[in-house]
C-alpha positions in Angstrom: -5.0 -8.9 -7.2 -1.4 -8.6 -8.7 -2.7 -9.7 -11.9 -5.2 -7.0 -11.7 -2.7 -4.3 -11.2 -0.4 -5.6 -13.7 -3.3 -5.1 -16.1 -3.2 -1.1 -15.6 0.5 -1.8 -16.3 0.0 -3.3 -19.4 -2.9 -0.8 -20.3 -0.4 1.8 -20.4 2.1 0.1 -22.2 -0.4 -0.2 -24.5 -1.2 3.2 -25.0 2.4 3.9 -25.7 2.8 1.5 -28.3 -0.4 2.0 -30.0 -1.7 -1.2 -29.3 -5.9 -1.1 -29.8 -8.3 -3.7 -30.5 -7.4 -7.5 -30.9 -3.9 -6.3 -30.7 -4.1 -4.6 -27.0 -2.7 -7.4 -24.4 -4.0 -5.9 -21.5 -7.6 -7.4 -21.5 -6.1 -11.0 -20.8 -4.8 -10.1 -17.4 -8.6 -9.4 -16.1 -10.6 -11.8 -18.1 -9.0 -14.8 -16.8 -10.4 -13.7 -13.6 -13.9 -12.8 -14.5 -13.5 -9.3 -14.1 -14.3 -6.2 -16.8 -12.8 -2.7 -16.7 -15.5 -0.1 -15.9 -13.5 3.1 -15.7 -9.9 3.5 -17.0 -8.0 6.7 -14.2 -6.0 8.8 -16.8 -3.1 11.3 -15.3 -4.0 15.2 -16.9 -0.8 16.0 -16.7 0.5 13.3 -18.8 -2.2 11.6 -20.3 -1.1 8.5 -18.7 -3.1 5.7 -17.3 -2.5 5.3 -14.0 -5.5 2.9 -12.5 -8.7 1.2 -13.3 -11.8 0.4 -11.6 -12.8 -3.7 -12.4 -15.8 -5.2 -11.7 -16.4 -8.5 -10.9 -18.3 -10.7 -13.5 -18.6 -14.1 -12.7 -19.8 -16.9 -14.3 -23.0 -18.5 -13.9 -21.9 -21.4 -11.4 -20.6 -18.9 -9.0 -23.5 -16.5 -9.1 -25.5 -18.9 -6.2 -25.2 -16.4 -2.9 -24.3 -20.0 -1.0 -21.1 -20.2 -3.0 -18.2 -19.4 -0.7 -16.4 -17.6 -3.7 -19.5 -15.6 -4.3 -19.4 -14.6 -0.8 -16.3 -12.9 -0.4 -15.6 -12.1 -4.2 -15.4 -8.4 -4.7 -17.8 -6.0 -6.3 -15.1 -3.8 -7.7 -11.6 -3.7 -7.5 -9.7 0.0 -7.8 -6.2 -0.6 -9.1 -3.0 1.4 -9.3 0.1 0.4 -10.9 3.7 1.6 -10.0 6.3 3.9 -11.8 7.0 3.5 -15.7 10.5 4.4 -16.5 9.4 4.5 -20.0 9.9 7.7 -22.1 6.1 8.9 -22.2 5.5 8.8 -18.4 8.7 8.5 -16.6 9.0 12.1 -15.6 5.2 11.9 -14.2 6.2 9.0 -12.5 9.6 9.8 -11.2 8.1 13.3 -9.7 5.4 11.6 -7.9 8.1 9.4 -6.3 9.6 12.5 -5.3 6.7 13.6 -4.0 6.0 10.3 -1.9 9.6 10.5 -0.2 8.5 14.0 0.9 5.3 13.2 2.1 3.3 15.2 -0.3 1.8 12.6 -2.4 -1.6 13.5 -1.2 -1.6 17.2 -2.8 -1.5 15.6 -6.0 -3.7 15.8 -8.7 -3.3 11.9 -9.6 -3.8 11.4 -5.9 -6.9 13.9 -6.1 -8.3 11.9 -8.9 -7.7 8.4 -7.2 -9.6 9.6 -3.9 -12.6 10.8 -6.1 -12.8 7.6 -8.1 -12.7 5.5 -4.8 -15.5 7.8 -3.1 -17.5 7.5 -6.3 -16.9 3.3 -6.4 -17.6 3.2 -2.6 -20.9 5.4 -3.1 -21.9 2.9 -6.1 -21.6 -0.7 -3.9 -23.7 1.3 -1.1 -23.3 1.7 2.6 -23.5 -2.4 3.3 -21.6 -3.4 0.6 -18.3 -1.3 1.1 -16.6 -4.1 2.0 -17.0 -5.4 -1.4 -14.6 -2.6 -2.8 -10.8 -3.6 -2.9 -7.9 -1.7 -3.3 -4.7 -2.5 -4.8 -1.6 -1.3 -6.0 2.0 -1.7 -6.5 5.1 0.8 -5.4 3.8 3.7 -6.1 0.2 2.5 -6.7 0.7 1.1 -3.3 1.2 4.3 -1.8 -1.8 6.0 -3.7 -3.8 2.7 -2.0 -2.7 3.1 1.0 -3.7 7.1 1.1 -6.9 6.3 0.1 -7.6 3.7 2.4 -6.3 5.8 5.4 -8.9 8.4 4.3 -11.8 6.0 4.0 -10.9 4.3 6.9 -10.8 7.7 9.3 -14.3 7.9 8.0 -15.4 4.5 9.4 -15.0 2.5 5.7 -12.3 0.0 6.3 -11.7 -1.3 2.9 -10.0 -4.5 2.1 -6.3 -3.5 0.9 -3.4 -5.2 -1.2 -0.2 -3.6 -1.0 2.4 -4.8 -3.3 6.1 -3.8 -2.5 4.8 -0.7 -1.0 7.4 1.8 -0.1 9.1 2.6 3.4 10.7 5.7 3.0 13.5 5.4 6.0 17.1 4.6 6.6 17.6 1.1 5.1 18.2 -0.7 8.6 16.9 -4.4 7.2 20.0 -4.4 5.3 22.3 -4.7 8.1 23.4 -8.2 8.0 24.3 -8.9 11.8 21.0 -9.5 13.5 22.0 -7.9 16.8 22.9 -4.9 15.5 19.8 -4.5 13.5 17.8 -4.8 16.6 20.4 -2.5 18.7 19.4 0.2 15.9 15.7 -0.2 15.7 15.7 0.0 19.9 17.9 2.9 20.0 15.8 4.4 17.2 12.6 3.8 19.1 13.7 5.4 22.2 14.8 8.6 20.0 11.8 8.9 18.4 9.7 8.6 21.1 11.9 11.1 23.1 11.1 13.5 20.0 7.4 12.5 19.9 7.1 13.4 23.5 8.9 17.0 23.5 7.2 18.2 20.5 3.9 16.8 21.1 4.0 18.0 24.6 0.7 19.5 25.6 -0.9 18.5 22.6 -3.3 16.2 24.0 -4.4 12.5 22.9 -5.4 13.6 19.3 -2.3 12.0 17.4 -2.8 8.9 19.1 -6.6 8.8 18.6 -5.8 9.5 15.0 -3.3 6.5 14.8 -5.9 4.1 16.4 -8.6 4.9 14.5 -6.9 3.6 11.7 -6.5 -0.3 13.7 -9.9 -1.6 12.3 -8.4 -1.0 8.6 -6.1 -4.0 8.1 -4.1 -4.0 5.0 -2.5 -7.0 3.1 1.2 -5.8 2.8 3.1 -8.1 0.0 7.2 -7.3 0.8 10.5 -8.9 -0.4 13.5 -8.4 2.1 15.6 -7.9 -0.9 13.6 -5.3 -2.0 15.5 -1.9 -0.1 12.0 -0.2 -1.4 9.6 -2.2 0.9 11.8 -4.5 3.2 11.8 -2.4 6.1 8.2 -3.2 7.0 10.0 -6.9 7.7 11.6 -5.1 10.7 9.1 -2.7 11.5 6.5 -5.4 12.6 8.9 -7.4 13.8 10.6 -4.8 16.2 7.4 -4.2 17.8 7.3 -7.3 19.2 10.6 -7.2 20.2 9.6 -4.3 22.1 6.8 -5.8 24.0 9.2 -8.7 24.8 11.9 -6.3 26.8 9.3 -4.3 28.6 9.4 -1.4 26.5 5.8 -1.9 24.8 4.8 2.1 25.5 7.8 3.3 23.7 7.4 0.9 21.0 3.8 2.2 20.6 5.0 5.5 20.8 7.4 5.5 18.2 5.4 3.1 15.6 3.3 6.1 14.9 6.3 8.7 14.7 9.3 9.1 12.5 12.1 11.4 13.5 12.3 12.9 9.9 8.4 13.6 9.7 8.7 15.0 13.4 10.9 17.6 12.5 9.4 18.1 9.6 6.6 19.0 11.6 4.3 15.7 10.3 3.3 14.0 13.5 0.3 12.3 14.5 -0.8 15.1 17.1 -2.0 17.2 13.8 -4.0 14.0 12.9 -1.9 12.7 10.0 0.7 10.3 10.5 3.4 9.3 8.2 2.2 7.1 4.9 4.6 4.3 5.7 3.3 3.8 9.3 0.6 1.5 9.9 -1.5 0.2 13.0 -2.3 -3.5 11.9 -1.1 -5.4 8.8 -1.0 -9.0 7.5 2.4 -9.0 6.3 3.5 -11.6 3.6 7.0 -11.7 2.8 8.4 -13.5 -0.1 11.6 -15.5 0.9 12.3 -16.8 -2.4 15.5 -16.0 -4.0 15.4 -12.7 -5.9 18.7 -12.3 -7.9 18.4 -8.6 -8.5 16.5 -5.3 -7.7 14.0 -6.0 -10.4 13.3 -9.4 -9.6 12.9 -8.1 -5.8 10.5 -5.5 -6.5 8.7 -6.3 -9.6 4.9 -7.2 -9.3 5.4 -10.1 -11.3 6.9 -12.1 -8.4 3.4 -12.3 -6.4 1.7 -14.7 -9.3 4.9 -17.2 -9.3 4.0 -20.6 -8.7 6.7 -21.4 -6.5 6.6 -19.0 -3.9 8.1 -19.3 -0.5 6.0 -17.2 1.6 5.7 -16.2 5.5 2.4 -14.8 6.6 1.7 -13.2 10.0 -0.8 -10.9 11.0 -0.2 -7.9 13.6 -2.3 -5.8 15.2 -2.1 -2.4 17.3 
């Protein structure tokens, strides 16, 4: 999945460098895994390539329906790249990053184009095979994948989703060195968030809970690096939920886990049926515990196909 996302990055770089035909470097990233590109997604605002629809074309020895690979493989993968800081795409990508922080990504033309494509691919796969449509993204592309997957999950279609270095726009508590201080900050924040949610949503009924719980059957695969300030908070987010249960404050933790103080104050709460982008009911969290000397290594997509990964994996269910 990481390589298919990389294929989108390289397609955009091929476009910027006018590499075509035999000079194009992108096809190697999907042909090795027996995929072909069915559609390229182009942002109308700057003509940049931001996504692609891949179709799985297995070799003959994988076509046997009894084969495990055939039974578990996707029919289609819709992949989205993250921010590219090159001149031809930086302006648009950085503007979208700002919209992400403001919780406005769902109102952008790039997301609307992505959502139309996901709907079309799911329709093409058919109702019985929607689980064979997978979503994947890195950084900004993870945010687009998240929005699309949540929208589909609310409609009763849970798509397998792979989120690499997904943004978690929050205070960098995970960067605090002392574990006890981190826990204290998170516990205090949970009680403040729960109190604010109770106050601002008082009398609004259980709609916020229902909207969040409705996503629980969607279990994305979230890949993060503790050295990446953009995605590291997911480590503490899920660990803290268990900690709140352990200290007997599970109800407070469950209320806090579907709200954030910033979004409550901005009026973006679950009582309105729309939870903040970075809050997940359930997930399979994979953490790269390997050495990351700098931000580029900790946040980059390339870390996820290294042969020497030191990974920790845990499932978290709401």
